N, C-alpha and C positions, 0 to 999 in steps of 0.2 A: 397515570399509567394505564387506566381503563382497560381497554380490550387487549392490551399487549400480553398480559399473562398467559392467555390460552395459546397464543401463537408461539411464544418463546418457551413455555414450559415443555419439557420433553414429552413427546407423545409415546405412550406405551400401552401394551395390552397385558392384562393379568389373565392368564389362562388357567381355569380351574382344573384341578385333578383331585379325585377322579371325576370323570364326566362321561357322557355317552353310554354305550352299551353296558348293561348289567348282565349277569350270568343267565338270568331267565330269558331275557330278550335274545341274547346270543344263541341260546339253545333252541328257541322257537324259530328263529330265522333259518338257522342251519337245518332244522327239522324239515321245513318246507322245501329247501333246496335239495336235501337228501331224498325226500319222498319223490320229488320230480325226477331226479336222476334214476332212482331205483324203479319207479313204477310208471314213469312217463306222465305227460299231462293228459287230461286235466286232473289236478288235485284240487278239490274244493276246500275252501277255508271258511269256517263260520265266523263272521265278524273279522275285522282287521286283525291279522296275526299279532301285530303290535301297533300301538297308536302312532304311526309315522307314515306320512304321505309318500315320501320317497321310497321307503322300504316296500310299501304296498304296490306302488307302480312298478318297481324293479321286479318284484316276484310275479306280478301279472304278465310282464313281458316274457317271463320264463315259463308261463303256462299255468300259474295258479289262478283259480277263479274264486273271488270273494263273494260270499252271499250273506244276507242278513239272517235268514232263517233256514233251519234244517230242511224244511219242506221244499226249498228251492233246489236241493241236491238230487239228481236223478238216482233212482233205485239202483243198487248194485255198484255204486261209486265209492271212492275213498273220500272221507271228509276229515279235516283236521280242526281241532278246537284250539282257540287262540290262547296266548299266554295268560289272559285274564281269568281263565277258568269258566266253567259252565255249571248250571244247576243240574241236579240229577235227572230232571224231566227231559233235558236235552239228550242225555245218553239214551233215555227210553225212546225218544222220537227217532234217533238214529237207528236203534235196533228195529223199530217198526218199519222204517224205510229200507231195511236190509242194507245198511251202509257199513263198510269197514271203517273203523275210526282210528285216528292218531290223536292222542291227547297231548298237546304242547303246553298245558297249564304249567305256569311257573311253580316249582316245588314249594316256594315260600307262600304262594297263594293256597296251594293244596293243604299246607299246614294249618292255615286259618279255617279252611273248610272242615278239616278233621276236628279242630277245636270246637267249631259250631255244632257238629254232630254229637261230640262227646258231652258238651254242656246241655244240649237239648235232651239227650238220653237221660241225663241226671235231673231233668225237669227244671232247669234254670231259665229265667228270663235273660235273653242275650241282647245287650245294647250294642248294636253295630255302628261304630263311628265311620262315616263315609259320605260320599256324594251321591245323592239321589239320581238314579238312572245310569250310573257308571256300570260298565259290564261286570267289573269285579264284584261290585256290591250286589248286583242281580244274581250272580252265580253263588255267592256265599249265602245270601238270604234264602235261596232256593233249597239249601240243605236242610233248613228247619224253619219254614216260613211262619209257623204258628208260634214259634218261640222268639223270633227275632224282631226287634224294633230298630229302625234306622234313626240315628242321631246325626243330623247334618250340621255339625258345628256347635259352638258353645251356646248360641242363641236358641238352639232347638231344645235345650235341656228342660226348659220350663214345661214343655208339652209332654214330657215322657212320664208314663205311669207304668207300674209293674204290679204283678199279682202278689208277690211276697218279697218284701225288702231284704229278707235275709238270704234270698236265693237269686242274686243278680250278678252278672258278670259282663265286662265289656270286651269287645273285640274291635279290630279296625281294618279298614282297607289298607293295603300295603304301601300306597303311594302318596300319603297325605303329608301336610306340613307337620313336622314333629312338634313344634311349639303350639300350634293351634290345637292339635290332638290332646296334648297334655292339659291345655286350658279347658278343653271339653271334659276330660277325665276329672279334673279338679272340681268342675261345676257338678258333675254327676256324683262325685264322692260327697260333696256338701249335701246334695239332695238325698243320696242313698249311702249312708256312712258304712254299710256292710258290703258295698260293692267290691267284687273280686276282680283282680287283674288277670290277664292271660298269663300262662306259665313263662312265656317270653314275649317281648314286645312284637306286635304284628307288623309295625312299619319296617320295611325291609332295610337291610344294611346299605343297599345302593342308594335308596331314597335319602337315608340319613346322611351318608357320606357326601352326596352331591349338595345337600343343603348346608352342611358344615363348611364345605369349600366356598360356596357362594356367600355365606356370612362373612368369612374371612376377607374375601375380596370386595364384597359389596360396600364395606365401610370405607374403602379407599377409592372406589370407582365413581366417576362422574356419570357414566353410562354403563349399564350391564345389558349385554345381548345374550339371550338364551336361545339356542337353536333347538327347535322342537315344534310339534304340531299342536294346534289349538285344542284337539280332543285328548291330548296327553296330560293326564292329571298331574304326574310328577313334574312335567315341564312347566305347566302353569304355576305350580307351587314354587318353582325356582324363581320366577319373576316376583312373586309376592315376598319371598324370603329376602331377595336382593333389596327390594324397597324397604323392607323392615330393618335391614342391616345398615341402612343409611345411604344407599345409592340414590343419586339425584333422579335418575330415570332408569327404567328397565323395560325391555321389549322382547316379545317372543317372535321369532321368524323361522320359517321352514327352510328358506334358502337365502344366500347372500344378497340376491337381487331384490329382496323385500326390505332391505335396510334403507331408511330414508336419510339422505345426506344431511338433512337439517338436524338430525339427532346429534351430529358431531360438533355443532356450534358451541364454542366455549369449552369443549371437552379435551382434556389431556390424558385421562386414564380411562380406558375401556376394559370392563371385565367381560370375559367370554366363557360360557359353559354350554353344555348340551344335556338334554334329558336322556333318560335311560333307554330310550328306543331309537336313538339317533346315531347313524353311522358316522365315523370320524371324517369321511370325505366331505361332509357338509360343513363341519367345523373348519376344515382346511380351506374351503371356499370362502368362508367369512374372514379367516386370517389373511388370505390373499387380497380380498376386497379392502380390508383395513390397511394393509401394507402399501397398497397403491395410493392411499390417502395419507401417507406419512406415519402410520402406526406400525413401525417395523420392529420396535423393541418389544420382545415377548418374554414375560416372566411367568414361570409356573407357580401357582399357589397350591401347594400340596396339603391335603387334609387327611389323607389315609392311603394305605396300600390295599389293593384289592387283588386277592388271588383265588376267589371262589369260582369254581366251575361246576356245572351240572351235567350228568351224563344224558345222552339223547333219549327221547321217548322209546320205551321198550318195543313198541309196535314196529319200529323201523328195522327190527331184527327178524321180521316174519314176512311171508309172502302175502301181502294184503290183497293184491289183485285176485289171486286164487280164492282167498277168503270171501271177497266181495262177490265173485262169480257164484261161489257156493251158496252164499246167503240169498242171492236173488234167483238161484236155480238155473243159472246159465252155464253152458260148458265153459271150463276155464282155459280154453285155448288162447289164441291170440286176442288181444283186446281189439275192439271194433276199430276199423279204420287203419289198421297197420298192414 
Protein backbone atom coordinates (compact mmCIF):
# COMPACT_ATOMS: atom_id res chain seq x y z
CA UNK A 1 0.00 0.00 0.00
CA UNK A 2 3.08 2.24 0.30
CA UNK A 3 2.42 5.77 -0.89
CA UNK A 4 -1.32 5.28 -1.21
CA UNK A 5 -2.16 6.44 2.30
CA UNK A 6 -1.25 10.10 1.85
CA UNK A 7 -3.27 10.48 -1.34
CA UNK A 8 -6.34 8.63 -0.08
CA UNK A 9 -6.33 10.03 3.47
CA UNK A 10 -8.62 13.05 3.76
CA UNK A 11 -6.68 16.27 3.47
CA UNK A 12 -7.57 18.65 6.22
CA UNK A 13 -6.40 21.83 7.89
CA UNK A 14 -6.45 22.27 11.66
CA UNK A 15 -6.80 26.00 12.26
CA UNK A 16 -5.68 27.18 15.70
CA UNK A 17 -7.80 29.48 17.81
CA UNK A 18 -6.84 31.84 19.24
CA UNK A 19 -4.25 33.01 16.70
CA UNK A 20 -3.08 36.31 15.25
CA UNK A 21 -3.52 39.73 16.80
CA UNK A 22 -3.36 40.09 20.56
CA UNK A 23 -4.83 43.11 22.34
CA UNK A 24 -1.45 44.87 22.65
CA UNK A 25 -0.68 44.58 18.93
CA UNK A 26 -4.20 45.60 17.93
CA UNK A 27 -3.86 48.70 20.12
CA UNK A 28 -0.41 49.61 18.72
CA UNK A 29 -1.40 49.25 15.06
CA UNK A 30 -4.61 51.26 15.56
CA UNK A 31 -2.58 53.87 17.43
CA UNK A 32 -0.34 54.45 14.37
CA UNK A 33 -3.36 54.62 12.05
CA UNK A 34 -5.19 57.03 14.37
CA UNK A 35 -2.10 59.23 14.80
CA UNK A 36 -1.74 59.48 11.00
CA UNK A 37 -5.45 60.38 10.66
CA UNK A 38 -5.31 62.90 13.48
CA UNK A 39 -1.96 64.57 12.84
CA UNK A 40 -1.15 63.67 9.22
CA UNK A 41 2.15 62.18 8.09
CA UNK A 42 4.89 61.84 8.90
CA UNK A 43 4.50 60.00 12.19
CA UNK A 44 7.88 58.58 13.18
CA UNK A 45 7.94 55.18 14.84
CA UNK A 46 11.01 54.05 16.79
CA UNK A 47 11.64 50.42 15.80
CA UNK A 48 9.01 48.29 14.13
CA UNK A 49 5.67 49.05 15.81
CA UNK A 50 5.13 45.26 15.96
CA UNK A 51 7.37 42.53 14.57
CA UNK A 52 5.55 41.92 11.30
CA UNK A 53 6.80 42.72 7.81
CA UNK A 54 3.36 43.20 6.24
CA UNK A 55 2.09 45.50 9.01
CA UNK A 56 5.21 47.68 8.79
CA UNK A 57 4.97 47.93 4.98
CA UNK A 58 1.25 48.76 5.15
CA UNK A 59 1.81 51.54 7.69
CA UNK A 60 4.75 52.92 5.68
CA UNK A 61 2.42 53.30 2.70
CA UNK A 62 0.08 55.32 4.92
CA UNK A 63 2.87 57.71 5.94
CA UNK A 64 4.59 56.20 8.97
CA UNK A 65 8.39 56.42 9.00
CA UNK A 66 10.23 53.71 10.92
CA UNK A 67 13.57 54.60 12.45
CA UNK A 68 16.06 52.63 14.51
CA UNK A 69 17.09 55.44 16.84
CA UNK A 70 15.47 58.51 18.35
CA UNK A 71 18.32 60.63 16.93
CA UNK A 72 16.95 60.03 13.42
CA UNK A 73 13.69 61.86 14.19
CA UNK A 74 13.71 65.56 13.21
CA UNK A 75 13.29 67.96 16.14
CA UNK A 76 9.72 69.05 16.77
CA UNK A 77 8.20 65.90 15.25
CA UNK A 78 5.91 63.23 16.69
CA UNK A 79 7.50 59.90 17.56
CA UNK A 80 5.75 56.73 18.63
CA UNK A 81 7.32 54.00 20.75
CA UNK A 82 6.59 50.42 19.68
CA UNK A 83 4.51 47.79 21.49
CA UNK A 84 7.74 46.23 22.87
CA UNK A 85 8.47 49.18 25.16
CA UNK A 86 11.55 51.33 25.61
CA UNK A 87 14.09 52.05 28.33
CA UNK A 88 13.76 55.32 30.32
CA UNK A 89 16.82 56.72 28.52
CA UNK A 90 14.77 56.71 25.27
CA UNK A 91 12.14 58.97 26.85
CA UNK A 92 15.01 61.29 27.89
CA UNK A 93 16.42 61.30 24.35
CA UNK A 94 12.99 62.23 22.97
CA UNK A 95 12.67 65.09 25.46
CA UNK A 96 16.14 66.37 24.52
CA UNK A 97 15.17 66.34 20.84
CA UNK A 98 11.94 68.19 21.67
CA UNK A 99 9.76 65.43 20.30
CA UNK A 100 6.11 64.89 21.11
CA UNK A 101 5.77 61.22 22.03
CA UNK A 102 3.05 58.58 21.79
CA UNK A 103 3.79 55.49 23.85
CA UNK A 104 2.25 52.37 22.28
CA UNK A 105 3.98 49.99 24.72
CA UNK A 106 1.75 47.00 25.43
CA UNK A 107 0.24 47.37 28.94
CA UNK A 108 1.44 43.84 29.76
CA UNK A 109 5.02 44.88 28.97
CA UNK A 110 4.56 48.04 31.07
CA UNK A 111 3.54 45.76 33.96
CA UNK A 112 6.93 43.97 33.74
CA UNK A 113 8.73 47.36 33.62
CA UNK A 114 6.93 48.41 36.82
CA UNK A 115 7.84 45.13 38.51
CA UNK A 116 11.49 45.70 37.57
CA UNK A 117 11.46 49.21 39.05
CA UNK A 118 9.75 48.05 42.25
CA UNK A 119 12.12 45.15 42.89
CA UNK A 120 15.16 47.30 42.05
CA UNK A 121 13.96 49.93 44.55
CA UNK A 122 13.82 47.17 47.16
CA UNK A 123 17.42 46.28 46.17
CA UNK A 124 16.69 42.83 44.76
CA UNK A 125 18.83 41.15 42.14
CA UNK A 126 16.48 40.63 39.20
CA UNK A 127 16.98 37.65 36.89
CA UNK A 128 15.28 38.55 33.61
CA UNK A 129 14.50 35.49 31.50
CA UNK A 130 14.53 36.46 27.83
CA UNK A 131 16.38 36.65 24.54
CA UNK A 132 19.52 38.73 24.34
CA UNK A 133 19.06 41.72 22.04
CA UNK A 134 15.25 41.52 21.83
CA UNK A 135 13.70 45.00 22.01
CA UNK A 136 11.49 44.09 24.94
CA UNK A 137 14.45 42.81 26.94
CA UNK A 138 16.48 45.96 26.17
CA UNK A 139 13.55 48.12 27.35
CA UNK A 140 12.94 46.20 30.59
CA UNK A 141 16.67 45.97 31.42
CA UNK A 142 16.95 49.72 30.95
CA UNK A 143 14.61 50.31 33.89
CA UNK A 144 17.25 49.06 36.35
CA UNK A 145 20.42 48.00 34.51
CA UNK A 146 22.54 47.62 37.65
CA UNK A 147 20.00 45.22 39.20
CA UNK A 148 19.11 43.09 36.17
CA UNK A 149 20.92 40.02 34.86
CA UNK A 150 19.68 38.43 31.63
CA UNK A 151 19.12 34.66 31.69
CA UNK A 152 18.79 33.40 28.12
CA UNK A 153 17.34 29.90 28.62
CA UNK A 154 18.07 27.01 31.00
CA UNK A 155 21.65 26.55 29.76
CA UNK A 156 22.47 30.10 30.89
CA UNK A 157 21.65 29.40 34.57
CA UNK A 158 25.12 28.05 35.40
CA UNK A 159 26.66 31.48 34.67
CA UNK A 160 24.34 33.46 36.95
CA UNK A 161 25.67 34.94 40.17
CA UNK A 162 23.88 37.22 42.64
CA UNK A 163 24.88 39.45 45.54
CA UNK A 164 22.51 37.99 48.13
CA UNK A 165 20.70 34.68 47.60
CA UNK A 166 17.89 35.74 49.91
CA UNK A 167 17.03 38.75 47.72
CA UNK A 168 16.52 37.36 44.22
CA UNK A 169 13.47 37.55 41.97
CA UNK A 170 12.81 36.41 38.39
CA UNK A 171 10.90 38.28 35.69
CA UNK A 172 10.49 37.39 32.01
CA UNK A 173 9.96 38.65 28.50
CA UNK A 174 6.24 38.36 27.68
CA UNK A 175 6.60 36.30 24.46
CA UNK A 176 8.64 33.25 25.48
CA UNK A 177 7.90 29.55 25.37
CA UNK A 178 5.96 28.78 28.55
CA UNK A 179 7.59 25.35 28.96
CA UNK A 180 11.16 26.52 28.39
CA UNK A 181 10.64 29.44 30.78
CA UNK A 182 9.42 27.13 33.54
CA UNK A 183 12.43 24.88 32.86
CA UNK A 184 14.67 27.95 33.34
CA UNK A 185 12.80 28.92 36.53
CA UNK A 186 13.17 25.38 37.92
CA UNK A 187 16.92 25.46 37.23
CA UNK A 188 17.17 28.89 38.89
CA UNK A 189 15.22 27.65 41.94
CA UNK A 190 17.59 24.71 42.29
CA UNK A 191 20.51 27.14 42.29
CA UNK A 192 18.78 29.83 44.39
CA UNK A 193 16.20 28.11 46.64
CA UNK A 194 14.92 31.47 47.97
CA UNK A 195 14.15 32.80 44.47
CA UNK A 196 10.92 34.83 44.43
CA UNK A 197 8.44 34.69 41.55
CA UNK A 198 6.70 37.77 40.15
CA UNK A 199 3.20 38.49 41.54
CA UNK A 200 1.67 37.18 38.31
CA UNK A 201 3.24 35.30 35.42
CA UNK A 202 4.97 37.71 33.00
CA UNK A 203 4.38 35.59 29.88
CA UNK A 204 1.28 37.20 28.44
CA UNK A 205 -2.14 35.56 28.04
CA UNK A 206 -1.90 35.70 24.22
CA UNK A 207 1.48 33.96 24.06
CA UNK A 208 0.22 31.22 26.39
CA UNK A 209 -3.09 30.71 24.57
CA UNK A 210 -1.46 30.50 21.14
CA UNK A 211 1.03 27.94 22.45
CA UNK A 212 -1.73 25.83 24.04
CA UNK A 213 -3.66 25.76 20.73
CA UNK A 214 -0.51 24.75 18.81
CA UNK A 215 0.20 21.95 21.29
CA UNK A 216 -3.28 20.56 20.77
CA UNK A 217 -3.02 20.55 16.99
CA UNK A 218 0.72 19.81 16.70
CA UNK A 219 0.19 16.30 18.06
CA UNK A 220 -2.15 15.54 15.13
CA UNK A 221 -0.44 17.47 12.34
CA UNK A 222 2.02 16.16 9.76
CA UNK A 223 3.00 19.74 8.99
CA UNK A 224 2.46 22.96 10.95
CA UNK A 225 2.61 26.32 9.20
CA UNK A 226 3.06 29.36 11.44
CA UNK A 227 2.38 32.71 9.77
CA UNK A 228 4.74 35.30 11.23
CA UNK A 229 8.00 37.19 10.75
CA UNK A 230 11.47 35.86 11.59
CA UNK A 231 12.06 38.63 14.15
CA UNK A 232 8.79 37.89 15.97
CA UNK A 233 9.77 36.08 19.14
CA UNK A 234 6.31 34.64 19.84
CA UNK A 235 5.98 33.37 16.24
CA UNK A 236 9.36 31.61 16.34
CA UNK A 237 8.30 30.01 19.65
CA UNK A 238 5.13 28.61 18.00
CA UNK A 239 7.30 26.67 15.52
CA UNK A 240 9.32 25.22 18.43
CA UNK A 241 6.18 24.35 20.41
CA UNK A 242 4.64 22.60 17.36
CA UNK A 243 7.74 20.42 16.93
CA UNK A 244 7.82 19.71 20.65
CA UNK A 245 4.17 18.62 20.54
CA UNK A 246 4.91 15.99 17.89
CA UNK A 247 4.42 17.72 14.53
CA UNK A 248 6.63 16.04 11.91
CA UNK A 249 7.60 19.42 10.45
CA UNK A 250 6.90 23.07 11.22
CA UNK A 251 7.77 26.20 9.26
CA UNK A 252 7.51 29.96 9.68
CA UNK A 253 6.33 32.00 6.67
CA UNK A 254 5.42 35.66 6.22
CA UNK A 255 3.20 35.02 3.19
CA UNK A 256 1.54 32.06 1.42
CA UNK A 257 3.96 32.32 -1.50
CA UNK A 258 6.83 31.33 0.80
CA UNK A 259 5.34 27.86 1.34
CA UNK A 260 7.31 25.15 -0.44
CA UNK A 261 5.09 22.62 -2.26
CA UNK A 262 7.59 19.91 -1.26
CA UNK A 263 6.47 20.34 2.38
CA UNK A 264 3.12 18.78 1.42
CA UNK A 265 4.60 15.45 0.30
CA UNK A 266 2.97 12.65 2.28
CA UNK A 267 0.99 15.17 4.33
CA UNK A 268 -2.71 14.74 5.05
CA UNK A 269 -3.11 17.06 8.07
CA UNK A 270 -1.77 20.62 8.08
CA UNK A 271 -1.89 22.68 11.26
CA UNK A 272 -2.12 26.45 10.76
CA UNK A 273 -1.67 29.32 13.19
CA UNK A 274 -0.26 32.83 13.30
CA UNK A 275 1.80 34.91 15.70
CA UNK A 276 0.39 37.72 17.83
CA UNK A 277 1.39 40.46 15.37
CA UNK A 278 -0.10 38.86 12.25
CA UNK A 279 -3.20 40.24 10.48
CA UNK A 280 -5.85 37.62 9.63
CA UNK A 281 -5.65 38.47 5.90
CA UNK A 282 -2.28 36.66 5.76
CA UNK A 283 -3.78 33.51 7.31
CA UNK A 284 -6.64 33.67 4.79
CA UNK A 285 -4.00 33.76 2.03
CA UNK A 286 -2.49 30.51 3.34
CA UNK A 287 -5.93 28.85 3.64
CA UNK A 288 -6.61 29.81 0.03
CA UNK A 289 -3.21 28.43 -1.07
CA UNK A 290 -3.88 25.15 0.75
CA UNK A 291 -7.42 24.78 -0.59
CA UNK A 292 -6.10 25.09 -4.15
CA UNK A 293 -3.99 22.02 -3.33
CA UNK A 294 -6.84 19.91 -2.01
CA UNK A 295 -6.81 20.98 1.63
CA UNK A 296 -10.37 22.30 1.72
CA UNK A 297 -11.62 20.76 4.94
CA UNK A 298 -10.88 23.21 7.79
CA UNK A 299 -11.40 22.32 11.45
CA UNK A 300 -10.97 24.87 14.24
CA UNK A 301 -8.87 23.76 17.21
CA UNK A 302 -10.06 26.05 19.99
CA UNK A 303 -7.92 26.44 23.11
CA UNK A 304 -9.35 29.58 24.73
CA UNK A 305 -11.72 32.52 24.39
CA UNK A 306 -10.08 35.93 24.23
CA UNK A 307 -12.01 39.07 25.03
CA UNK A 308 -9.24 41.34 26.33
CA UNK A 309 -8.95 44.82 24.81
CA UNK A 310 -6.79 47.79 25.84
CA UNK A 311 -7.74 51.44 25.51
CA UNK A 312 -5.64 53.54 23.11
CA UNK A 313 -2.60 55.53 24.31
CA UNK A 314 -3.78 58.63 26.17
CA UNK A 315 -1.59 60.88 23.98
CA UNK A 316 -4.02 60.36 21.08
CA UNK A 317 -6.50 62.47 23.01
CA UNK A 318 -4.31 65.61 22.85
CA UNK A 319 -3.09 67.99 20.15
CA UNK A 320 0.43 66.67 19.70
CA UNK A 321 1.31 68.80 16.65
CA UNK A 322 0.79 71.92 18.76
CA UNK A 323 2.84 70.37 21.59
CA UNK A 324 5.67 69.46 19.21
CA UNK A 325 5.70 72.97 17.76
CA UNK A 326 5.79 74.45 21.26
CA UNK A 327 8.62 72.14 22.35
CA UNK A 328 10.74 73.11 19.34
CA UNK A 329 9.81 76.78 19.61
CA UNK A 330 8.09 76.98 16.23
CA UNK A 331 4.75 78.74 15.73
CA UNK A 332 2.04 76.09 15.82
CA UNK A 333 0.23 77.19 12.68
CA UNK A 334 -0.01 74.90 9.69
CA UNK A 335 2.44 72.04 9.59
CA UNK A 336 5.12 72.61 6.96
CA UNK A 337 4.23 71.61 3.43
CA UNK A 338 0.45 71.90 3.81
